C-alpha positions as CSV (number, residue, x, y, z in Angstrom):
1,M,-2.7,13.1,-14.1
2,T,-2.3,10.9,-16.9
3,I,-2.7,13.4,-20.4
4,H,-3.5,11.4,-23.0
5,E,-1.6,11.9,-26.1
6,R,-3.3,11.1,-30.1
7,F,-2.0,12.1,-33.3
8,I,-4.0,13.1,-35.9
9,D,-4.3,13.4,-39.4
10,G,-6.7,16.1,-40.0
11,V,-10.0,18.0,-39.0
12,G,-13.5,16.1,-40.2
13,N,-16.4,18.2,-39.9
14,I,-16.6,21.2,-37.5
15,A,-20.4,22.5,-36.1
16,I,-22.1,24.7,-33.8
17,Q,-25.1,23.8,-32.4
18,A,-26.5,25.7,-28.8
19,A,-24.1,27.3,-28.8
20,V,-21.9,23.7,-28.6
21,A,-18.8,23.4,-30.3
22,R,-18.2,19.8,-32.1
23,I,-15.5,19.8,-33.6
24,E,-13.8,16.0,-34.9
25,F,-10.6,14.7,-35.5
26,T,-9.2,12.2,-38.4
27,V,-7.0,9.5,-38.7
28,L,-6.0,7.5,-41.7
29,E,-8.3,4.3,-41.3
30,R,-5.0,2.5,-43.4
31,L,-2.0,4.1,-45.9
32,P,-3.6,5.0,-49.3
33,V,-2.0,2.3,-51.3
34,K,-1.1,3.7,-55.6
35,D,-3.5,6.2,-56.5
36,E,-6.4,5.6,-54.0
37,A,-7.7,8.8,-52.5
38,P,-6.6,8.0,-48.3
39,K,-9.9,7.5,-46.3
40,L,-9.9,8.5,-42.9
41,E,-12.1,7.8,-40.0
42,V,-13.6,9.7,-37.2
43,A,-11.0,9.2,-34.1
44,E,-11.9,11.8,-31.5
45,R,-14.8,14.6,-31.2
46,I,-14.0,17.3,-28.8
47,V,-17.1,19.4,-27.8
48,M,-17.0,22.8,-26.3
49,S,-18.1,25.5,-25.5
50,V,-18.3,28.7,-27.9
51,D,-16.1,31.0,-26.1
52,T,-13.4,28.7,-26.1
53,M,-13.4,27.2,-29.3
54,L,-13.0,31.4,-30.1
55,K,-10.3,31.4,-27.3
56,L,-8.8,28.4,-29.0
57,F,-9.1,30.0,-32.6
58,Q,-6.8,33.1,-31.1
59,G,-4.2,30.6,-28.8
60,L,-3.4,29.0,-32.8
61,S,-3.9,32.5,-34.7
62,E,-1.6,33.7,-32.3
63,V,0.7,30.5,-32.9
64,V,0.7,31.1,-36.5
65,G,1.4,34.5,-36.3
66,Q,4.8,33.5,-34.2
67,M,5.6,30.7,-37.0
68,E,5.0,32.8,-39.8
69,G,7.2,35.4,-38.5
70,K,10.1,33.8,-37.5
71,G,10.3,31.7,-41.2
72,L,8.7,28.6,-40.6
73,I,5.8,28.3,-42.3
74,K,4.2,31.3,-45.6
75,R,1.0,32.7,-45.9
76,R,-0.8,31.4,-48.8
77,E,-1.3,34.2,-51.4
78,D,-4.5,33.1,-52.6
79,P,-6.1,31.5,-49.5
80,P,-8.2,28.2,-50.5
81,A,-12.0,28.3,-51.2
82,I,-14.6,27.6,-49.0
83,K,-16.5,24.6,-49.5
84,G,-20.5,26.1,-50.7
85,E,-18.8,29.0,-52.5
């Protein structure tokens, strides 16, 4: 079995529709020049059940907690605002 790996620069849209989650992963289209904003394009989209997405969230949360416990990362005092709030 061949496992494909791809470096992802960011997460684009996350949507839930009919108990199915779709998560878009983005990559830089090209490196920004001077003060230019980076331009990202969707490279991959993963589709999974909401149950699987929740298991993914739980697993990632545990890893983040371990990283915090080891002092590798520090929780922000003020979490970033969510769009639409």
